[in-house]
C-alpha positions, 0 to 999 in steps of 0.5 A: 607443889601439888601432891596427889592424896593417895586414896583421897577420891577414887577414879570413876572406873573404881567407883563403878567397881567399889558401888559393885562391891557394896551392892554385892556385900548388901546382896549377901547380908541380906540373903544370910538375914533371910536364910536365918529367919527361914531356919528360925521360923521353920524350926520354931513349930518343932521347939518344946519345954519341959517344966516340972516334969510336963512337956509342952510341944508347940505344934501339939499344945498350939497348933494354930501359932505353930502353923503360922510360924511354919507359913512364915518359914515357908514365905521366907525360904520362897524369898531366899530362894528368889533373892539366890535366884536373882544374884546367881543370874548376874 
């Protein structure tokens, strides 16, 4: 007596749909990480700290480091835009 197990092995048609769904999830996850990194590196140069009544502004007091962070932010925004355009073309 053979009884098929529900969900034991997906049919070939369902397998390709499952792979497509996993690919879409992976792309969305990567895109969200890219956006998070782009926002972080874009805002870090604008950060400041106040210690003992004195305010330190990252962009003013460490200009070269702030420019590196800003450049990384631009790079991540470009990668994010490319990924978004690539996923919209599908």
